[in-house]
Backbone as JSON Lines, residues from 0, in Angstrom:
{"i":0,"aa":"X","n":[1.6,-15.56,17.28],"ca":[0.34,-15.19,18.18],"c":[-0.48,-14.51,17.1]}
{"i":1,"aa":"X","n":[0.09,-13.79,16.26],"ca":[-0.62,-12.81,15.29],"c":[-1.99,-13.79,14.76]}
{"i":2,"aa":"X","n":[-1.46,-14.84,14.21],"ca":[-2.73,-15.35,13.56],"c":[-3.54,-16.63,14.4]}
{"i":3,"aa":"X","n":[-3.14,-16.54,15.7],"ca":[-3.58,-17.57,16.57],"c":[-5.34,-17.35,16.67]}
{"i":4,"aa":"X","n":[-5.97,-16.19,16.76],"ca":[-7.47,-16.13,16.98],"c":[-7.96,-15.72,15.6]}
{"i":5,"aa":"X","n":[-7.17,-15.76,14.67],"ca":[-7.65,-15.44,13.13],"c":[-8.87,-16.31,12.84]}
{"i":6,"aa":"X","n":[-10.05,-15.66,12.39],"ca":[-11.17,-16.5,11.84],"c":[-10.89,-17.7,11.2]}
{"i":7,"aa":"X","n":[-9.87,-17.51,9.91],"ca":[-9.45,-18.6,9.08],"c":[-8.81,-19.75,10.02]}
{"i":8,"aa":"X","n":[-8.06,-19.44,10.91],"ca":[-7.55,-20.58,11.72],"c":[-8.47,-21.15,12.69]}
{"i":9,"aa":"X","n":[-9.43,-20.43,13.2],"ca":[-10.36,-20.88,14.32],"c":[-11.38,-21.89,13.17]}
{"i":10,"aa":"X","n":[-11.64,-21.48,12.11],"ca":[-12.38,-22.63,11.11],"c":[-11.39,-23.6,10.66]}
{"i":11,"aa":"X","n":[-10.41,-23.47,10.33],"ca":[-9.53,-24.66,10.18],"c":[-9.62,-25.51,11.38]}
{"i":12,"aa":"X","n":[-9.28,-25.03,12.31],"ca":[-9.43,-26.0,13.72],"c":[-10.66,-26.77,13.82]}
{"i":13,"aa":"X","n":[-11.84,-26.04,13.4],"ca":[-13.14,-26.69,13.77],"c":[-13.21,-27.7,12.67]}
{"i":14,"aa":"X","n":[-12.58,-27.66,11.69],"ca":[-12.72,-28.73,10.51],"c":[-11.69,-29.66,10.93]}
{"i":15,"aa":"X","n":[-10.71,-29.86,11.88],"ca":[-9.89,-30.62,12.19],"c":[-8.5,-30.52,11.29]}
{"i":16,"aa":"X","n":[-8.39,-29.43,10.62],"ca":[-7.13,-29.06,10.19],"c":[-5.9,-28.44,11.11]}
{"i":17,"aa":"X","n":[-4.86,-28.3,10.46],"ca":[-4.0,-27.82,11.32],"c":[-3.92,-26.2,11.1]}
{"i":18,"aa":"X","n":[-3.66,-25.33,12.04],"ca":[-3.68,-23.92,11.98],"c":[-2.69,-23.35,11.24]}
{"i":19,"aa":"X","n":[-2.8,-22.29,10.49],"ca":[-1.64,-21.46,9.91],"c":[-0.88,-20.74,11.03]}
{"i":20,"aa":"X","n":[0.49,-20.95,11.25],"ca":[0.95,-20.25,12.51],"c":[2.23,-19.75,11.84]}
{"i":21,"aa":"X","n":[2.74,-19.71,10.46],"ca":[3.89,-19.06,10.31],"c":[3.78,-18.79,8.69]}
{"i":22,"aa":"X","n":[4.63,-18.11,8.24],"ca":[4.79,-17.52,6.81],"c":[6.23,-17.57,6.52]}
{"i":23,"aa":"X","n":[6.65,-18.34,5.71],"ca":[7.89,-18.8,5.0],"c":[7.88,-17.91,3.88]}
{"i":24,"aa":"X","n":[8.93,-17.08,3.58],"ca":[9.36,-16.36,2.48],"c":[10.37,-16.97,1.96]}
{"i":25,"aa":"X","n":[10.23,-17.49,0.89],"ca":[11.54,-18.2,0.12],"c":[11.07,-18.51,-1.39]}
{"i":26,"aa":"X","n":[11.95,-18.98,-2.15],"ca":[11.82,-19.17,-3.17],"c":[11.76,-18.12,-4.44]}
{"i":27,"aa":"X","n":[11.51,-18.61,-5.85],"ca":[11.66,-17.42,-6.86],"c":[10.32,-16.73,-6.83]}
{"i":28,"aa":"X","n":[10.42,-15.8,-7.74],"ca":[9.06,-14.95,-7.93],"c":[9.5,-13.75,-8.99]}
{"i":29,"aa":"X","n":[8.37,-13.03,-8.91],"ca":[8.56,-11.78,-9.93],"c":[8.19,-10.51,-9.04]}
{"i":30,"aa":"X","n":[8.74,-9.48,-9.23],"ca":[8.29,-8.18,-8.86],"c":[6.97,-7.82,-9.17]}
{"i":31,"aa":"X","n":[5.81,-7.63,-8.61],"ca":[4.66,-7.15,-9.01],"c":[4.61,-5.63,-9.62]}
{"i":32,"aa":"X","n":[3.57,-5.54,-10.51],"ca":[3.58,-4.26,-11.29],"c":[2.96,-3.44,-9.96]}
{"i":33,"aa":"X","n":[3.37,-2.15,-9.62],"ca":[2.68,-1.32,-8.63],"c":[1.48,-0.88,-9.23]}
{"i":34,"aa":"X","n":[0.6,-0.83,-8.38],"ca":[-0.76,0.17,-9.03],"c":[-0.56,1.61,-9.06]}
{"i":35,"aa":"X","n":[-1.45,2.08,-9.96],"ca":[-1.41,3.41,-10.26],"c":[-1.79,4.25,-8.97]}
{"i":36,"aa":"X","n":[-0.71,5.26,-8.7],"ca":[-1.01,5.82,-7.52],"c":[-2.21,6.92,-7.48]}
{"i":37,"aa":"X","n":[-3.04,6.83,-6.37],"ca":[-4.2,7.76,-6.32],"c":[-4.01,8.67,-5.23]}
{"i":38,"aa":"X","n":[-3.84,8.66,-4.24],"ca":[-3.64,9.74,-3.02],"c":[-2.57,9.75,-2.45]}
{"i":39,"aa":"X","n":[-2.01,10.86,-1.99],"ca":[-0.79,10.83,-1.21],"c":[-0.94,10.22,0.08]}
{"i":40,"aa":"X","n":[0.08,9.48,0.83],"ca":[0.25,8.93,1.99],"c":[0.91,9.88,2.91]}
{"i":41,"aa":"X","n":[0.19,10.1,4.05],"ca":[0.8,10.52,5.28],"c":[1.22,9.73,6.34]}
{"i":42,"aa":"X","n":[2.54,9.24,6.55],"ca":[2.77,8.29,7.55],"c":[3.94,8.73,8.14]}
{"i":43,"aa":"X","n":[4.3,8.02,9.5],"ca":[5.77,7.98,10.23],"c":[6.16,6.5,10.08]}
{"i":44,"aa":"X","n":[5.19,5.52,9.88],"ca":[5.74,4.22,10.01],"c":[6.42,3.8,8.85]}
{"i":45,"aa":"X","n":[7.73,3.29,8.85],"ca":[8.81,3.02,7.89],"c":[8.21,1.95,6.74]}
{"i":46,"aa":"X","n":[7.51,0.98,7.46],"ca":[7.06,-0.12,6.24],"c":[5.97,0.63,5.62]}
{"i":47,"aa":"X","n":[5.25,1.47,6.04],"ca":[3.89,2.17,5.2],"c":[4.66,3.03,4.39]}
{"i":48,"aa":"X","n":[5.78,3.58,4.63],"ca":[6.26,4.54,3.89],"c":[7.11,3.83,2.67]}
{"i":49,"aa":"X","n":[7.68,3.06,2.91],"ca":[8.15,1.9,1.94],"c":[7.28,1.22,0.89]}
{"i":50,"aa":"X","n":[6.06,1.09,1.36],"ca":[4.97,0.43,0.57],"c":[4.53,1.47,-0.37]}
{"i":51,"aa":"X","n":[4.25,2.72,0.17],"ca":[3.83,3.79,-0.52],"c":[4.63,4.17,-1.59]}
{"i":52,"aa":"X","n":[6.15,4.28,-1.39],"ca":[7.17,4.64,-2.33],"c":[7.41,3.59,-3.44]}
{"i":53,"aa":"X","n":[7.18,2.16,-3.03],"ca":[7.15,1.25,-4.13],"c":[5.8,1.32,-4.87]}
{"i":54,"aa":"X","n":[4.89,1.76,-4.3],"ca":[3.55,1.78,-5.13],"c":[3.68,3.33,-5.92]}
{"i":55,"aa":"X","n":[4.71,4.12,-5.96],"ca":[4.83,5.38,-6.79],"c":[3.96,6.35,-6.18]}
{"i":56,"aa":"X","n":[3.56,6.05,-4.97],"ca":[2.48,7.13,-4.25],"c":[3.4,8.14,-3.49]}
{"i":57,"aa":"X","n":[2.95,9.46,-3.47],"ca":[3.39,10.5,-2.93],"c":[3.37,10.18,-1.34]}
{"i":58,"aa":"X","n":[4.62,9.93,-1.0],"ca":[4.72,9.78,0.59],"c":[5.25,11.03,1.48]}
{"i":59,"aa":"X","n":[4.58,11.34,2.24],"ca":[4.63,12.87,2.83],"c":[4.88,12.63,4.53]}
{"i":60,"aa":"X","n":[5.47,13.4,5.12],"ca":[5.64,13.2,6.65],"c":[4.19,13.42,7.28]}
{"i":61,"aa":"X","n":[3.94,12.67,8.44],"ca":[2.82,13.04,9.13],"c":[2.87,14.11,10.0]}
{"i":62,"aa":"X","n":[1.84,15.28,9.88],"ca":[2.1,16.26,10.91],"c":[1.83,16.02,12.31]}
{"i":63,"aa":"X","n":[2.32,16.51,13.38],"ca":[2.27,16.06,14.73],"c":[0.86,16.2,15.08]}
{"i":64,"aa":"X","n":[-0.1,17.06,14.32],"ca":[-1.5,17.3,14.78],"c":[-2.08,17.65,13.46]}
{"i":65,"aa":"X","n":[-3.64,17.62,13.64],"ca":[-4.42,17.59,12.54],"c":[-4.2,18.91,11.81]}
{"i":66,"aa":"X","n":[-3.84,18.99,10.59],"ca":[-3.76,20.05,9.83],"c":[-5.07,20.32,8.68]}
{"i":67,"aa":"X","n":[-5.68,21.21,8.72],"ca":[-6.7,21.42,7.89],"c":[-6.73,21.38,6.45]}
{"i":68,"aa":"X","n":[-5.42,21.7,5.96],"ca":[-5.18,21.39,4.39],"c":[-5.01,19.92,4.28]}
{"i":69,"aa":"X","n":[-5.15,18.88,5.17],"ca":[-5.24,17.45,4.9],"c":[-6.59,17.36,4.23]}
{"i":70,"aa":"X","n":[-7.62,18.07,4.85],"ca":[-9.0,17.7,4.17],"c":[-9.11,18.21,2.81]}
{"i":71,"aa":"X","n":[-8.36,19.12,2.35],"ca":[-8.6,19.74,1.01],"c":[-8.37,18.69,-0.31]}
{"i":72,"aa":"X","n":[-7.5,17.71,0.05],"ca":[-7.39,16.89,-0.92],"c":[-7.55,15.4,-0.56]}
{"i":73,"aa":"X","n":[-7.88,14.41,-1.34],"ca":[-8.09,13.25,-0.82],"c":[-6.76,12.44,-0.58]}
{"i":74,"aa":"X","n":[-6.85,11.78,0.31],"ca":[-5.49,11.12,0.8],"c":[-5.64,10.0,1.97]}
{"i":75,"aa":"X","n":[-4.36,9.41,2.3],"ca":[-4.43,8.36,3.43],"c":[-3.72,8.78,4.46]}
{"i":76,"aa":"X","n":[-4.15,9.02,5.54],"ca":[-3.28,9.27,6.92],"c":[-3.3,8.26,7.75]}
{"i":77,"aa":"X","n":[-2.08,7.67,7.96],"ca":[-1.98,6.53,8.95],"c":[-1.26,6.85,10.31]}
{"i":78,"aa":"X","n":[-2.28,6.79,11.18],"ca":[-2.18,7.23,12.58],"c":[-1.99,5.79,13.4]}
{"i":79,"aa":"X","n":[-0.66,5.49,13.57],"ca":[-0.16,4.28,14.34],"c":[0.22,4.45,15.59]}
{"i":80,"aa":"X","n":[-0.21,5.51,16.27],"ca":[0.21,5.99,17.64],"c":[0.06,4.71,18.72]}
{"i":81,"aa":"X","n":[-1.05,3.97,18.5],"ca":[-1.53,3.15,19.43],"c":[-0.72,1.9,19.16]}
{"i":82,"aa":"X","n":[-0.11,1.6,18.06],"ca":[0.6,0.14,17.65],"c":[1.63,-0.24,18.74]}
{"i":83,"aa":"X","n":[2.55,0.57,19.1],"ca":[3.68,0.31,19.86],"c":[3.23,0.02,21.48]}
{"i":84,"aa":"X","n":[2.23,0.7,22.03],"ca":[1.8,0.18,23.12],"c":[0.94,-0.83,23.23]}
{"i":85,"aa":"X","n":[0.16,-1.08,21.99],"ca":[-0.7,-2.19,21.98],"c":[0.21,-3.61,21.89]}
{"i":86,"aa":"X","n":[1.22,-3.49,20.97],"ca":[2.07,-4.76,20.77],"c":[2.79,-5.12,22.03]}
{"i":87,"aa":"X","n":[3.15,-4.22,22.88],"ca":[3.71,-4.78,24.13],"c":[2.85,-4.71,25.29]}
{"i":88,"aa":"X","n":[1.39,-4.55,25.14],"ca":[0.61,-4.84,26.16],"c":[0.7,-3.45,27.06]}
{"i":89,"aa":"X","n":[1.11,-2.53,26.88],"ca":[1.09,-1.36,27.76],"c":[-0.18,-0.57,27.52]}
{"i":90,"aa":"X","n":[-1.05,-0.98,28.72],"ca":[-2.41,-0.39,28.74],"c":[-2.1,1.16,28.86]}
{"i":91,"aa":"X","n":[-1.28,1.43,29.86],"ca":[-1.4,2.98,30.24],"c":[-0.88,3.77,29.03]}
{"i":92,"aa":"X","n":[0.33,3.18,28.41],"ca":[0.73,3.86,27.18],"c":[-0.17,4.11,26.13]}
{"i":93,"aa":"X","n":[-1.05,3.01,25.74],"ca":[-1.89,2.76,24.9],"c":[-3.16,3.88,25.34]}
{"i":94,"aa":"X","n":[-3.61,3.95,26.39],"ca":[-4.66,4.98,26.81],"c":[-4.02,6.37,26.67]}
{"i":95,"aa":"X","n":[-2.56,6.71,27.09],"ca":[-2.17,8.09,26.93],"c":[-2.09,8.2,25.31]}
{"i":96,"aa":"X","n":[-1.75,7.35,24.51],"ca":[-1.53,7.66,23.14],"c":[-2.96,7.86,22.47]}
{"i":97,"aa":"X","n":[-3.85,7.3,23.1],"ca":[-5.45,7.51,22.6],"c":[-5.74,8.79,22.9]}
{"i":98,"aa":"X","n":[-5.44,9.29,24.0],"ca":[-5.72,10.57,24.45],"c":[-5.31,11.71,23.7]}
{"i":99,"aa":"X","n":[-3.94,11.16,22.95],"ca":[-2.96,12.32,22.35],"c":[-3.82,12.5,21.05]}
{"i":100,"aa":"X","n":[-3.99,11.21,20.42],"ca":[-4.88,10.97,19.03],"c":[-6.15,11.85,19.18]}
{"i":101,"aa":"X","n":[-7.0,11.8,20.31],"ca":[-8.11,12.53,20.51],"c":[-7.89,14.08,20.45]}
{"i":102,"aa":"X","n":[-6.86,14.39,21.54],"ca":[-6.6,15.76,21.46],"c":[-5.87,16.34,19.99]}
{"i":103,"aa":"X","n":[-4.94,15.7,19.47],"ca":[-4.05,16.31,18.38],"c":[-5.11,16.2,17.01]}
{"i":104,"aa":"X","n":[-5.79,14.86,16.9],"ca":[-6.35,14.76,15.6],"c":[-7.82,14.89,15.64]}
{"i":105,"aa":"X","n":[-8.51,14.21,16.52],"ca":[-10.07,13.97,16.32],"c":[-10.7,15.06,16.8]}
{"i":106,"aa":"X","n":[-10.5,15.81,17.77],"ca":[-11.1,17.05,18.33],"c":[-10.92,18.05,17.1]}
{"i":107,"aa":"X","n":[-9.72,18.52,16.79],"ca":[-9.71,19.28,15.5],"c":[-10.27,18.64,14.35]}
{"i":108,"aa":"X","n":[-10.61,17.51,14.33],"ca":[-11.16,17.04,13.01],"c":[-12.53,17.19,13.14]}
{"i":109,"aa":"X","n":[-13.14,17.11,14.31],"ca":[-14.53,17.35,14.73],"c":[-14.79,18.95,14.44]}
{"i":110,"aa":"X","n":[-14.05,19.59,14.63],"ca":[-14.3,20.95,14.47],"c":[-14.02,21.51,12.95]}
{"i":111,"aa":"X","n":[-13.47,20.77,11.93],"ca":[-13.21,20.97,10.76],"c":[-14.08,19.75,9.7]}
{"i":112,"aa":"X","n":[-15.01,19.26,10.33],"ca":[-15.99,18.39,9.75],"c":[-17.11,19.14,8.85]}
{"i":113,"aa":"X","n":[-17.34,20.38,9.25],"ca":[-18.1,21.3,8.37],"c":[-17.66,21.49,7.18]}
{"i":114,"aa":"X","n":[-16.29,21.55,6.95],"ca":[-15.62,21.78,5.53],"c":[-15.29,20.61,4.89]}
{"i":115,"aa":"X","n":[-15.68,19.39,5.2],"ca":[-15.4,18.12,4.58],"c":[-15.88,18.03,3.15]}
{"i":116,"aa":"X","n":[-16.83,18.57,2.81],"ca":[-17.28,18.42,1.3],"c":[-18.52,17.33,1.36]}
{"i":117,"aa":"X","n":[-18.94,17.04,0.2],"ca":[-20.03,16.29,-0.05],"c":[-19.78,14.8,0.38]}
{"i":118,"aa":"X","n":[-18.41,14.45,0.05],"ca":[-17.89,13.16,0.43],"c":[-17.76,12.59,1.6]}
{"i":119,"aa":"X","n":[-17.64,13.77,2.48],"ca":[-17.37,13.51,3.94],"c":[-16.06,12.81,4.34]}
{"i":120,"aa":"X","n":[-15.87,12.08,5.66],"ca":[-14.61,11.84,5.9],"c":[-14.9,10.51,6.25]}
{"i":121,"aa":"X","n":[-13.82,9.42,5.92],"ca":[-13.84,8.03,6.39],"c":[-12.69,7.7,7.21]}
{"i":122,"aa":"X","n":[-13.13,7.45,8.63],"ca":[-12.04,6.77,9.33],"c":[-11.97,5.34,9.34]}
{"i":123,"aa":"X","n":[-11.05,4.75,9.11],"ca":[-10.87,3.39,9.19],"c":[-10.04,2.8,10.1]}
{"i":124,"aa":"X","n":[-10.36,1.91,10.65],"ca":[-9.33,1.09,11.42],"c":[-8.99,-0.23,11.13]}
{"i":125,"aa":"X","n":[-7.75,-0.37,10.41],"ca":[-7.43,-1.58,9.61],"c":[-7.14,-2.86,10.58]}
{"i":126,"aa":"X","n":[-6.98,-2.43,11.82],"ca":[-6.71,-3.72,12.73],"c":[-7.9,-4.62,12.85]}
{"i":127,"aa":"X","n":[-9.06,-3.99,13.05],"ca":[-10.41,-4.83,13.21],"c":[-11.42,-4.39,11.99]}
{"i":128,"aa":"X","n":[-10.95,-3.67,11.12],"ca":[-11.85,-3.48,9.87],"c":[-13.14,-2.63,10.21]}
{"i":129,"aa":"X","n":[-12.99,-1.93,11.16],"ca":[-14.16,-0.86,11.42],"c":[-14.07,0.36,10.55]}
{"i":130,"aa":"X","n":[-15.11,0.74,9.97],"ca":[-15.3,2.02,9.32],"c":[-15.96,3.03,9.98]}
{"i":131,"aa":"X","n":[-15.59,4.07,10.01],"ca":[-16.63,5.32,10.35],"c":[-16.77,6.31,9.37]}
{"i":132,"aa":"X","n":[-17.91,6.56,8.71],"ca":[-18.17,7.71,7.77],"c":[-18.76,8.6,8.38]}
{"i":133,"aa":"X","n":[-18.07,9.78,8.36],"ca":[-18.71,11.02,8.73],"c":[-19.15,12.3,7.64]}
{"i":134,"aa":"X","n":[-20.15,13.06,7.75],"ca":[-20.46,13.96,6.86],"c":[-20.45,15.21,7.41]}
{"i":135,"aa":"X","n":[-20.53,16.33,6.73],"ca":[-20.75,17.54,7.05],"c":[-21.8,17.6,8.11]}
{"i":136,"aa":"X","n":[-22.98,17.16,7.86],"ca":[-24.18,17.48,8.57],"c":[-23.92,16.95,9.98]}
{"i":137,"aa":"X","n":[-23.12,15.9,10.02],"ca":[-23.08,15.25,11.58],"c":[-22.31,16.17,12.5]}
{"i":138,"aa":"X","n":[-21.72,17.24,11.97],"ca":[-21.05,18.34,12.89],"c":[-22.36,19.09,13.6]}
{"i":139,"aa":"X","n":[-23.38,19.14,13.2],"ca":[-24.57,19.8,13.19],"c":[-25.72,19.11,14.2]}
{"i":140,"aa":"X","n":[-25.43,17.81,14.67],"ca":[-26.27,17.06,15.38],"c":[-25.81,17.39,16.9]}
{"i":141,"aa":"X","n":[-26.29,18.53,17.22],"ca":[-25.99,18.68,18.65],"c":[-26.84,17.86,19.84]}
{"i":142,"aa":"X","n":[-27.81,17.27,19.29],"ca":[-28.5,16.53,20.15],"c":[-27.99,15.3,20.66]}
{"i":143,"aa":"X","n":[-27.02,14.89,20.06],"ca":[-26.31,13.7,20.33],"c":[-25.11,13.69,21.17]}
{"i":144,"aa":"X","n":[-25.15,13.07,22.26],"ca":[-24.04,13.34,23.2],"c":[-22.76,12.95,22.56]}
{"i":145,"aa":"X","n":[-21.69,13.73,22.96],"ca":[-20.17,13.51,22.42],"c":[-19.63,12.16,22.89]}
{"i":146,"aa":"X","n":[-19.25,11.42,21.92],"ca":[-18.71,10.2,22.57],"c":[-17.15,10.24,22.23]}
{"i":147,"aa":"X","n":[-16.13,9.19,22.85],"ca":[-14.89,9.07,22.52],"c":[-14.77,8.23,21.45]}
{"i":148,"aa":"X","n":[-13.73,8.06,20.92],"ca":[-13.32,7.36,19.73],"c":[-13.31,5.8,20.0]}
{"i":149,"aa":"X","n":[-12.94,5.43,21.32],"ca":[-12.95,3.97,21.52],"c":[-14.4,3.54,21.48]}
{"i":150,"aa":"X","n":[-15.49,4.27,22.05],"ca":[-16.95,3.61,22.11],"c":[-17.43,3.76,20.88]}
{"i":151,"aa":"X","n":[-16.9,4.85,19.84],"ca":[-17.53,4.78,18.56],"c":[-17.07,3.55,17.75]}
{"i":152,"aa":"X","n":[-15.88,2.94,17.86],"ca":[-15.15,1.93,17.2],"c":[-15.68,0.57,17.66]}
{"i":153,"aa":"X","n":[-16.4,0.51,19.02],"ca":[-16.56,-0.84,19.57],"c":[-17.67,-1.47,18.93]}
């Protein structure tokens, strides 16, 4: 079901080709050379932590809530709180997890935006590929109505 509505499969079906519906890992191969580590990874997800370790990236535990020290160095923070509820179709659990993310991460992040420096902050949703880039000047745009995360990524 993960690949069912993928654009590649939709294009294949439109051309009359069979869709890709499985991935079989077998046969020989070689272990790829890991890339040069660039930034620390903060994650709870075991798969992400294993990939980070394979890439010789510094893997650190994810704090329970936004910590201002995370803004002082470049890094990747994986917030996967919505994943479990989303995979099981638990709309209530997903909504509560989103509220927790907003309370523990995004509201403090908004308050700390002024300290983000010239590069700003990049929030990336790897599931749908949406990216939100914020700069310190965005914290001063008081004429804009505050919006929740869901409406900004829509």
